[in-house]
LUMZATOR-499479 format. One line per field, with one value per residue (C-alpha): residue number from 1; residue in one letter; x, y, z. Coordinates in Angstrom, 1 decimal, padded with zeros to 4 digits. Layout:
seq <- c(NUM;...) .
type <- c(A;...) .
X <- c(X;...) .
Y <- c(Y;...) .
Z <- c(Z;...) .
//
This chain:
seq <- c(1;2;3;4;5;6;7;8;9;10;11;12;13;14;15;16;17;18;19;20;21;22;23;24;25;26;27;28;29;30;31;32;33;34;35;36;37;38;39;40;41;42;43;44;45;46;47;48;49;50;51;52;53;54;55;56;57;58;59;60;61;62;63;64;65;66;67;68;69;70) .
type <- c(M;P;R;M;I;S;F;I;L;T;R;L;A;T;G;F;A;I;G;C;A;V;G;F;V;V;W;Q;N;G;L;L;T;T;T;T;T;A;G;T;H;Y;L;A;Q;G;L;F;I;Y;F;F;A;S;T;M;S;V;G;Y;L;A;T;A;L;L;L;E;E;E) .
X <- c(000.0;001.4;002.6;000.0;-002.9;-001.5;-001.0;-004.5;-006.2;-004.1;-004.8;-008.6;-008.9;-006.9;-009.0;-012.2;-011.2;-010.4;-013.6;-015.7;-014.2;-014.6;-018.1;-019.2;-017.8;-019.5;-022.8;-022.7;-021.5;-022.9;-026.2;-028.3;-029.4;-032.7;-033.0;-036.2;-034.5;-031.4;-030.8;-033.8;-032.3;-029.8;-030.2;-029.5;-026.5;-025.1;-025.6;-024.0;-021.0;-020.6;-020.9;-018.5;-016.0;-016.2;-015.6;-012.7;-011.2;-011.2;-009.7;-007.0;-006.1;-006.0;-003.7;-001.5;-001.2;-000.4;002.3;003.9;007.4;008.6) .
Y <- c(000.0;003.4;005.5;008.3;005.9;004.2;007.6;008.7;005.5;005.3;008.9;008.5;005.3;006.8;010.0;008.0;005.8;008.9;010.5;007.4;007.4;011.1;011.1;008.2;010.0;013.3;011.5;009.6;012.5;015.6;015.0;012.7;014.7;012.9;009.3;008.8;009.0;007.0;004.1;004.6;006.6;004.2;005.6;009.1;008.0;006.1;009.0;011.4;009.2;008.6;012.3;013.3;010.6;011.4;015.1;014.3;011.9;014.6;017.1;014.6;013.9;017.6;018.3;015.4;016.6;020.1;019.0;016.3;017.3;014.9) .
Z <- c(000.0;-000.9;002.0;001.5;001.6;004.6;006.3;005.6;006.7;009.9;010.9;010.1;012.1;015.0;015.0;014.8;017.8;019.9;018.8;019.7;023.2;023.8;022.3;024.6;027.6;026.7;026.1;029.4;031.5;029.9;028.0;030.1;033.1;033.8;034.9;032.9;029.5;030.5;028.2;025.9;023.1;021.5;018.0;019.2;021.2;018.3;015.9;018.4;018.9;015.1;014.2;017.0;015.9;012.2;012.9;015.2;012.6;009.9;012.3;013.3;009.7;008.8;011.8;011.0;007.3;008.5;010.9;008.7;007.7;005.0) .
//
């Protein structure tokens, strides 16, 4: 696999993993304030984590491309 494709896929996957972890923590600690809705909005939670992770992955890739010095 060419180095650029490997670089892009590695950075996107790493950023997505970081975004998933952070999105999950934000959802669990910050958004659910009432106990009546806890655990009932799985689709909303999944979409929130996915959108958070996809945004973080693109940002991580952009930052890595900006700071790469080769």
